Structure formats: structure tokens, C-alpha cells
N, C-alpha and C positions, 0 to 999 in steps of 0.2 A: 753561600750567602745564608744569613739567618732565615729559618723557616722553610728551607728548601727540602727538608726531609719529607718523604711522602710514603703513604701506605702502598704496598705492591698490589697489582691487580690480581684478581682471583685466579687468572690463568698464567700467572708468572711462570716462565719456563723453568727457572731454577727450582722452584717449589714443586712444580708438577713432575719434573725429572726425578727429584729426590723422593717424592711420593711413590712413583713407579718403582724406583730402585728399592725402597723399603718393602714394598709389596713383594718384589722378586725375592729379596733375601728372606723374608718371613715365609714366603711360599716354599723356599728350599728347606726351611726349618720344618714346615708342615710335612714335606715329603720325607724328611728324616724321621719324624714322629711316626708316620705311617709305616715306614720300613721297619723301624724298631718293633712296633706293635705286631706287624705281620710276622716278623721273625720269631717273636716271643710266642705268638699263637701257634705257629708251625711246630716249634719245639714242644710246647705244651700238648699239642694234639698227638704228636708221636709218643710222648711219654704216657699219655692217657691210653693210647692204643696198646702199648706194651703192657701196661697194668691190666687192661681188660683181657689181653691175650693170655697173660699168666694166670688170671683168675679163671678163665674158661678152661685152661688145661687142668686145673685142679678141681673142677666142678663135676660132681657125679651126675647131675641132670637138672632139669628145670626146678625140681623140688628140693634141691640141695640147699643147705643153710647158707652156703657161700654165694648163691646166685643173687645178683643185684635185683632189687624189686623194681617193678615198672614205675616210671615217673609218676603216674597218676596215683599210685599207692601212697606216695609220700605226701602229695598235695593235690587233691582232686581239682581244686580251682585252677592249678597250673595247666591242666589238660584242656580247659575251656578256652575258646577264642577270646581275644581282647574285647571288652564291651564296645558295642558299635559307637555309642556316643563318645566314649573316650578316644576311640580311634579317629573319629572325625575331627575332634578338637586337636589331637596331637599332630595329625598329618597336616591339617590346615595351618596351624600356627608354626609348625616346623617349616613349611613352605614359605610362610610370610617372613620368618627370620632370614631364610636364604635370600629372598628377594631384597629385603632391607640391606643385607650384607653386600649384595651385588650393586645396589644403588650407591653404596658408600664408595664404590670404585670410581665415581665420577671425578674428573680432574679438578673441579672447582671446590671439592670438599675441604682440603686443608685450609685454604684461606677464606672460602666463601661461607662455610657453616656458621662461624661466630656472628658475622655481620648480617647474613641473609636469613638465618634460621634461629639461632639461639637468642640473640638480643631482641629481634622482633617478637619472639614468643612471649617475652616478659613485658611487652608494651601494655600499659594500662593496669599493670599489677601493682600491689602495694610495695613500698620500699624494701621490706624484708625479703619479698620474693625476688625483686631485682638484685639485691645483694647476694642472695643465694645462687641465682643463675650466674652472676658475675664470677663466682668461684669456678664454675665449669667453663665459662668463657675465657677466664684467665689461664686455666690449664691448657685449653686448646690453642690459644694465641701464643703461649710460650713454646708449645711443642706441636705445631700444626701437622708436621709430617708423621711423627710417632703416633699422635692421637688418631689421625685419620686412618692410618694403616691398621692400627690396633682394633678399631671398631669393626673393620671389615672382617677380621678373623674371629673376633668374639661372636659376632652375629651369625656368620657362616657356621661356626662351631656349634652354637646353640641350635641352629636349624638342623644340622646333621644329627646332633645328639637326640633331638626329638624324633626325627624321622627313623633313625636306625635303632632306637631302644624302645621297643613296644611294650615290654613287661618288666616287672620287678623293680629293684632298687635303682638301677640305672635310669629307668624311665621316670620314676618319681623324682630323682635328683635332677634330671633334665628339666622337669617342670619347675622345680624350685629355683634352679639357676636362671631360667628364663624369666621367672617372676622377679627375682632380685635385680637382674640387669635392667628389666623393663622399668622398675621403680626408680633406679638411678637415672635413666634417660627421662622419665616422666618429670622428675624434680629438676634436674639440671639442664635438660634439653628442651623440655616442653613447658617449663615454668608452671608445673602442676596442671598442665593442659588448659590453662586459662581459667581454672575454677575460681581463682581469687581476682580475676581481672573483670573490668566492666565490659559490657557488650558481648559476652560469651553467648554462644548458641549451639544447639545440637547440629544445626546445618553447617557450622564452621568447624566442628570437630570436638566440642565439649563432650566429655571431660578429658580428652587427650587420647590419641590412638594407643600409645604404649601402656596406658593404664588398663586397657582391655587385654593387652598381651599379658600383663601381670595377673589379671583375673584368670585367664586361660592357664597360665603357669601354675597358679595356686590350685586350680581344679585338678590338673594333672599330677600335682604333688600329693593329692589325697590317696589314702590306701585304696587299692583297686576294688575292694569289696563295696566301697561307697557307690561305685558305678553300676553295681548289680541290682540296685533298687531304683525304680522309676521315680522315686521321690526327689532324687538329685536333679533329674531333668526338669521336673515340674517346678522345683524351687528356682532353678536357673531361669526358666521362662517367666516365673512370677516376678523375680527380681528385674528382669528385662522389662516387664510390663510396668512396674513402678518407675523404672528409669524413663521410659517413654512418656508416662504421665507427667513426671517432673519436668521433662524437657518441653512438653506441650504448655505447661503453666508458664515456664520461663519464656517461651516464644510468644505467648499471648500477653505477657506483662507490658502495660503501656509505658510510653516514655523511653523506650530503648531503640527506637528508630526502625522497627520492623514493620510497623503499620503504615509507613510512608511509601511513596512510590507513584502517586498520581500528580500530574501537573509538574511544576518546577521543583518540588521537594523530592529529593532522592533519599531512599532509605538505606539502612545498613546492608541489606542484601545486595542492592544495586552496586554499592561501593566494592563489596567483595567480588561480585561478578566482573566488574570493570578491571580489577586487578588480575583476576584469573584469565580473562580474555587476552591480556597482553603477554601472557607467558609463552615462551618458545615451545611449540608443541605441534603435533600433526594438524593439518588443515581441518579435517573432519571434526576433531574434538574442539578446536578453536571456534569453528562456525557454530557448533551446538551451544557452546557457552555464550557466544555473542547473541545468538537468537533468543536464548532464555533471558539474557540481560535486557534486550529490547522489550521482551514481553513483560518483565518485571517493572521496567520503567513506565509502562502504560497501565499495569494492573498490579502494582505492588501490594495494595491492601488485600485484594482477592487472593494473591499468591500466599500471603502470610496466613490468611484465614484457612485456606486449603491445607497448609502445612500443620497448623494447630489442630484442625479437626482430624487429619490423618494420624498425627502422633497420639492424640487422645484415644481414637478408636483402637489403634494397635495396642496402646497401653492397657485399656480396659479388657480387650480380648485375651491378651497374654496373661494378665493378672487373674482373670476370673473365668476364662473360657474353659470348655471341656470338649473332648472328642474332636470331631471334624471342625468345629468352630475354632478350636485352638490351633489346629493345623492351618486353617485359613488365615488366622492372625499371623502365624509365622511367615506364610507366603507374602502377605501384605507388608510385613516388616522388612523382609528381604528386598521386595520391589522398591519400597520407599528409600531404603538405604542405598541401593544401587543408583536410583534416580538422582539422589543428592550427591553421590560419589562422582557421577559424570557431570552433572549440570552445575553444581556449586563448588565442590571440592576439586574439580578438574583432575581427578584421579590421583593427584598429589605426587606424581613421579616425574613430571617433566620440568624443564627450566634449568637443569644443571645442578640444583640443590635439593631435589626431592629425596627425602630420606626414607619414606615409607608410603604405602598407598593410602594414608590418612585413616580416619576413624571408621568410616562406613563399612569397609571390607571386614575388619576384625569384629565389628558389632554384628554384622550379618552372620558371620561364621559362628559366633557364640550362640546366637539364636538358633541357627541350624543344629549346632551340637546339642543344645538343650532339647530341641524337638526330637532328635534321634535318640538321645538318652532316655526320653520319656516314652517314646513309642516303640522302641526296639529293645526291650529288656529281656535278657536271657531268663530261662527258668531258674528257680531257686537252686543254689549250689547244694542245698541240703537234700535235694531229690536225686539220688544216684542214677535213676533211669533217665532223668532229664539231661544231666550233663553227659551221660554216655551217648545219648542220641545226638547231642550237639557236637561232641568230639568226633563222632563218626561222619558228620556232615561237613565239618570245617577243619582244616589243619590247625594245629596249635602253634606252629612255627611259621614265621614269614619265609618267603622263598630263599632269602640269603641264609637264614638259619638252617634250612634243610640242605642247602648246597654246601655250606662251609662248616657245619658241625654243631648246630644247635646252640646250647648255652655258651660254649667256647666262642662261637662267632659273635654272640651278643656282647660278651665281655670284650672281645677285640674291637668291635665297632664302637662300643662305649668308650674304651680307652683312647681310641684314635680321635673321636669327636672331642673328648675332654682335652686331649693334647692340643687340638686346634684352638679351642677356647683359650688355653693357657698361652699359646703363642701370641695371642692378642692381649690377654689380660696382664701378663707380666710387664711388657713395655708400658702399658697404660698406667699401671700402678706406679712404676718408676717415674713416669712423667708427672703424675699428680703430686709426688713427693719432692720433685726437683723444682725449687723456686727460681732457678736461673734459666732463662730462655735459651733455646737452641740458637747457635750463631747464624744459622741459615735465615732467620727472620731478618737480621740486619743485612745480610748479603742479598736477600731478595729486594730490599728497599734501596740500598746504596751500592750494590755491586760487590763482587769478591775483592779481597785485598790485592793490590798490585805487588807482584814480586819484583824487586829491583836490586841492584848491586852497584851503588855509586857512593863516592865519598860524601859524607854528610857535611854541609857547609858549617864552618865554625862560628861561634859567637862568644862575646864577652859582655855580660850584663849583670845587673844587680838583682839579688833575690828579694823575697818579701821581708827580709830582716836587714836589708841594706848591704849585704856582703857580696863581693864580686864572685861570679861563677862563670866558668868557661866550659865549652864542650870538651876541650882537651883534658880538663881536670876530672871529667866524668869517665875518662877512658878506663876500661876494665869492667864497666857496668853497661847493661843494656839500658837504652833511654827510650821512653815513650813520650813523644813530643807533640804538642798541639798549640794552637793560638787562640786566646780568649780575650774578650772585652770585659774588663772588670766592672763596668757599670751596666752590662747587658742584663736584661730581665727575661729573656726568652730562651735561646738555645744554649748559651755559654754555661749557665748554672747546671743544665742537664748534662752537658759534656763533662764538666768537672766532676759530677757525681758518678758518671760512667768510669772515669779514670780512677776515682776513689774505690769503686766497687771492684774494678779489675785488680787493684792492688790487693784487696782482701782475698781474691780468688787464687792468687798465685801461690799462697802458702809461704811459710817462713823461709824455706831454703831459697826459693827463687826471689822472694821479696828483697833479701839482702843484696841481690845482684842486679837490682833494677832501680832506676830513678825516673819518676814521673815528672815531666817538665812542661809548664805552660809558659808561653811568651805573650806579653801584652799585645793586643791588636787594636789599640785605640791611641791615636796621636794626641788627643785632648786630655784624657784622664789616664795618666800613666805613672803617677807618683807612687813611692813605696807605701805610704799610708793607705792609698786607695787599693793597692794590690793586697795589702795585709787585711783590710776590711773585707774584701771579697773572700779571702781564705777563712776568716772567722765566720762569715755568714754561711758558708757552705760546709763548715765543719772540717776543714782541711788543715787547720792549724796544728793538730796533733799527729798528722801523718808524717812520719819521720823522713820518708823518701819522696816528699812532694816539694817541688820548687816552682814558684811563680815569678818569672823574670821580667824586668823592665829596664829602661835606660833612656838615653836621650832620643829625640825623634830621629836624628840622623842614624844612630846605632840601630834603632828598631827598623827603620826603613831598609837598611842594608840586609837585615835578617829576613824581613818580609820578601824582599826581592830575591834573595838567595834561595828561599824555599818556595817561591812562586805563589805567595799568598797575596791576594788583592785586598786592599783595605780602602774603604771609601766612607766618608762621613755622611750619615743620614741627614737629609735636609731638614728634618723636623726636631732634631734633638741631639743629645750627646752620644747616643749609641752609634755604632758604625756597622757597615756591612763588610763582612770579611769571609774569606774562604774557610771552609770547615774541613780540615784534613788532619789526620793523625799520622805520625811517622814513627816507625820502630827502627831504632839504630842499634847495631850490634856492639859488643864491648870493644871492638877494634875501630869504631867510628864510622862504619859504613851503613848507609840506609839499606834496609832489607825489605821493609813492607811500607806501603802507603795505603791508608784506609780513609774512606769518606766517613767523617764523624757526624754528619748532619743528622740530628735526631729524627727518627720517623715517629708517626703518631702512636701513642700507646705505651704503657709501662713495659710491656713485653719487649718492644723494640729496644728500649734503653738497656734492659737487662741483657738482651741478646748481644748488643755491641760490647758490653763489658766482658762477656764470655769470649767473644771473638777477639777482642784486644788481648785478653790474658792468654788465649791460646797462641796468638801470633808471637807474643813476647816469649812464651815458653819454647816455641819452635826455634826462635833465634838463639835462645840461650843453650839449646841442646844441639846446635849444628855441629 
């Protein structure tokens, strides 16, 4: 019946099963990448050992001209350990990317992310932001399984690349890749973190968690010598201080609802807490959020004053502080972030659609990284005695480098992690370029096509030009058959466009062997001029293999009955309620597929049905 198409639930078993299957297949591709890299590193290691052995055989002694110089002789900086601040930022954000990738494994991600995360993130934003986010929403809705699975491997790969590449070009490239992907997510997934929306607040996540990931990636992409100067750490803390001051000013700005909370007037924070308290999560966390919600309901003005003061104090200390005062400001900033993370942002990982731990954790980690970069600065690399003492105290290679062969191990781990990123990035790129939705979107809404093998009931009716057409005359061609109301203004025009789109998808070879046929499903409006007007309205007049058939009421009723199509006149007008099915008939006149053609909500579902119909026709033609 018209309007019966429906959007599938986020836990639709067909989508969830396909998601898990895609993860499995891509996981096998990851294993293949790892095996190839391991084999290549093993071969390279053996070749290197042979060259070194041959070189040692022809070497007269340590002073020989053919003796390889020690690593530190080529690059004294390479012998030093990774700067402590850089190590903190790299390991922290590598771990966060891994956590984010694992959160993407949740079964609700393929269907739940657009409606529960992407679209709400653009709420209150200007129209141009909404339109930009809709681009990402459209890609995800057209290819929910491919997109959801791809994001898992992209983020896991970025995390591994950061964790396993501590030095050199691989490490800087890892930072730049993470920054690039973070900016993509910030624009299309977080709607610029709410920067352009009304009602934004530091407490709610402004300016967006992944923008902080991008900042961290940009810092890691800097040449390593930048981390050997404490000025980098001080500048990072100073920038954080200015950020906190800006957020204090925004939080204190009147008229934004944050000063409410006493009596019957509820403020913006109370609304946020009410939403978070209803999230599916552990009882201890839910009770903590609920308790803070009750406290804010009674003391909302005081809560906001305390937040404004704390933000301002942290901002001033980080921007202007020195020595122990600066470290105290770092500690206060971390405590403030963690309190907001638990009591307001509700950790951000529960509820089935949590994609990351929200903004407070990465913000705290950046502040800690800045503090370490400022307070633990190695001696100048220009001082040979200084770097010799450091290299004597700390190993220059991580444990896996010492275990598996130093630079060769770094190369192998870098290639493996980059391969994992590509396992996700390639399907994501293909999905973004494919304007046609996956057939599984329609199957999730309307069910999979029924495979049948029965003789198709015959008919003899008039086409849109008044010519007599029978099913027997179409023998030798596949027939895609449906039933449409020519005066319908809801589903029938959509179904007609889906048939038209399926025709274009078939390609010239198949198109010559297919006839698209609609039969009138309205006993009141069934004349040839009405049918012809519908074709012109929907742009079907120029489709050479399109037929819209009609006839007498008696002839139509016989066809409706033969195909099991129920037709009932709507009580309030000329439109009728009728079954929405599509039949694929093979060139020998046998029904082979029966599809539910009821349109589901969204343009992606319509495109998906077209792809599904075209694929079913192609299967019938190639039997």
C-alpha cells in the first residue's frame, strides 16, 4: 500500500550481518598485508645479513675504509631518544585512534551513525554547514556497510602507525595522515565541532574532539628538532591558555541559557545532562550524571559561575604562568577536563553510537603533552657530551626495534600499518565516488527478492500510445513489471523513477533485451491520455523500452487478480491504495523474481532499489 516503505532499525539483522561479514573479509585482507610485509622484511633482513657478512670478510679491521660507520656518526640526533613530549602525544593519540576504531565496531554504526550522530551534530548550524554535512550523510546512507567497515580499519591503522613509528619520516607521515583524516571527520562528521552553531560550549565539546586530534597530528608532523626546544611546549600551553580564556568568555556570555537553573527555568546544561542521564550505560556512571543533573537543577547559576571562574583561572595560568605555578595550572586543567568528561559528556563512549571519548580526553592529553615538552627538554644536540650521556642512559630503539632488527623493523611496521589504513581507505574512496546506493539498503527495508519459478499470467492491454500490447508479444525479452496509479502523487512517481534509473544502469547490451512495463492500478483514472500525461510528467516519454499499459476495468481487474495486486479506492479522493510489487519475468515468460517496491525514506533507498532491480534483471538475463 502507498506509504508503507519504512526505514530499517539500526539493529537490522541483514545490515549487521553484512557489516560483520565485511569486517571479516577486510580482516583477511589485513592478514594478507601483514603476511606480505613480514615476508618482505624477512627476505630483506637475510639479504642485508649476507651483504654485511661479505663486507666483514673483506674488512682488514675496525679502522679499514670499508668498515661501516657507527649510526651516531651519520646523524647524532638519531642516537638520542625520542623527545619526551613528542612521545607522550604520539602514544596518547595513537591509543585514542585505536579506541575510536574499536568503537566503530558497534553493530548500530552502519545505520545509526547518520541519524544519531552526523545529522544531530549539524543541528543549529547555518544552512551551508548542514549542506556540507549532508554530503557525508549521503555517502554513509548509500553505502552503510562499506563506510562503517572502512572507518574501522582507517582508524585502527592510523593508531598503529602512530604507536609503531616512533621516529623519522614514517612517524611524521603518521602525524600528517592522522591530521588529514581528523579534519575530514571534523567537517563531515562533527559539523565543524559546532563552531558555527548556536549554543556551543566547552562543556559540550566545542570546538570538536577530532579537531584536537588534528592539532596533535600536526604537531607530530613537525620536524623532530622542533621538539628539542622547550619553546614548543610553552607555546602549546600558551595556546591552550588562550583557548580556555575564550571558552570562559563564551560560557559567561548572557542569553545563552547557561545562567539558568533555579526555580522552574531549566538551563542549557540541565537539558544536556537530562539527555546524557538517559543513555544506556553502567549504573555508577548513570547515577553520577543524574546526581549532577539534580544539583544543577537547584544551583544552575552557581554551577555556571564556578565553571567560568575555573576556565578563566586555568586560562590565565597556562597563558602567563611560570615554573610550579604553570604545572599547577596543568594539573587544574586536567582535573577540570576529567570532571566535565564524566559528569557532563558522560565519557562519550556508551549508548551504541559513541564514536570517540569526546573532547575532554584529547584536550587533557594535549595539555599534558605540552607540559612534558616544556619541562623535560633534552640537552642541546650541539653538545656532544650531552647527547652521549643521554644515549648511554636510554636506548635509542624501542623494544620491537631491538628485537626485530632496528630500522628494518620500523620500515616493516610502518608498511603494515599503512596497509591497514589502505584496506579501509580504498573502499571508502570508492563508496564516496559511487552515486548509486548499495542494494542492501532496499533489502534491509523491504526484504530480499523472492526467487520464484512460475508461469507469468498473460495480459493484453493498450500502451500509452493506444497500441495493443500482450505479454506473449514480449517473449524473447526480460520484463520488469509493476503496477502504478497514474494520478498518484506519493509513491508511484518514485517507483517510476526507480524503473527509469534501473534502465540506465543496465547498459546498452542488456537494455535492448529488457522491457519495463507498468500496468494501471486505478479503476477511475485509466484512460490513455491520463497514462500518457503521467509519462510526460515523469520524463518517461523518451524511454524506448518503457510501456504503461491500461484497458477496461474488467481487463485490468483480471490482471490485478492474476498477479495478486489488491486495489482499493481511497475514501477521500481519486488516488487508490494498491500493492507495491515488482516482478522480473524472464525471456521465456516465467516469473523469476518478486520484489517489494514500496519506497523507503531517503534518496539512498530509491537509488538502492534501482541498483537491486537492475541486478536482478541482469541475473535473469544471464541464467
